[in-house]
C-alpha positions in Angstrom: -89.3 -67.7 -135.5 -89.6 -71.6 -135.4 -92.4 -73.1 -133.5 -90.9 -76.6 -133.6 -90.2 -78.4 -130.4 -86.4 -79.3 -130.6 -86.8 -82.4 -128.4 -89.5 -83.9 -130.6 -87.6 -82.9 -133.7 -84.5 -84.8 -132.5 -86.7 -87.9 -131.8 -88.0 -87.8 -135.3 -84.6 -87.3 -136.8 -83.2 -90.4 -134.9 -86.3 -92.4 -136.0 -85.8 -91.3 -139.6 -82.1 -92.2 -139.6 -82.9 -95.6 -138.1 -85.5 -96.3 -140.7 -83.1 -95.2 -143.5 -80.6 -97.7 -142.2 -83.1 -100.5 -142.0 -84.4 -99.9 -145.5 -80.9 -99.5 -146.8 -80.0 -102.9 -145.3 -83.2 -104.4 -146.7 -82.5 -103.2 -150.2 -78.8 -104.2 -150.0 -79.7 -107.8 -149.0 -82.3 -108.1 -151.7 -79.8 -106.9 -154.3 -77.2 -109.4 -153.0 -79.9 -112.1 -153.2 -80.7 -111.3 -156.8 -77.0 -111.1 -157.8 -75.8 -114.2 -155.9 -74.2 -117.3 -157.2 -75.7 -120.4 -155.5 -72.5 -122.5 -156.0 -70.4 -119.8 -154.3 -72.9 -119.4 -151.4 -72.9 -123.2 -150.9 -69.1 -123.1 -150.7 -69.1 -120.5 -147.9 -71.9 -122.0 -145.7 -70.8 -124.0 -142.7 -71.0 -127.8 -143.1 -74.1 -129.4 -141.6 -74.3 -127.2 -138.4 -74.5 -123.6 -137.3 -72.5 -122.9 -134.1 -75.0 -121.0 -131.9 -72.8 -120.8 -128.8 -69.6 -122.6 -127.7 -71.6 -125.7 -126.7 -74.8 -125.5 -128.9 -75.0 -126.3 -132.6 -78.0 -126.3 -134.8 -78.0 -129.0 -137.6 -79.2 -128.2 -141.1 -78.9 -129.2 -144.7 -77.2 -126.6 -147.0 -79.5 -127.4 -149.9 -82.7 -127.0 -147.8 -81.5 -123.6 -146.6 -80.7 -122.5 -150.2 -84.0 -123.8 -151.4 -85.9 -121.9 -148.7 -84.2 -118.6 -149.7 -84.7 -119.2 -153.4 -88.5 -119.2 -152.9 -91.0 -116.4 -152.3 -90.3 -116.9 -148.6 -87.1 -114.9 -148.7 -88.8 -111.5 -149.5 -91.4 -112.2 -146.8 -88.7 -113.1 -144.3 -86.6 -110.0 -145.1 -89.7 -107.7 -144.8 -90.5 -109.3 -141.4 -86.9 -108.9 -140.1 -86.9 -105.3 -141.3 -90.2 -104.6 -139.6 -89.0 -106.2 -136.3 -85.8 -104.0 -136.5 
């Protein structure tokens, strides 16, 4: 006879599945970062602005963005985003 509370078990199973998805995404993005080709990434980034909404753009420099993600900041950022998720 099982003494586990089925409702609590379901909550833990959902939390475990969610954590597995977050960690899987984290590991996938780190692997892509390690295997990426900077020239190819530059080619696919939008020119000079990110369209945030239909009427709002954020301006940026491709090389600044690439430089930021090449540094140690990338892993910290990924960890923070994963923790937030």
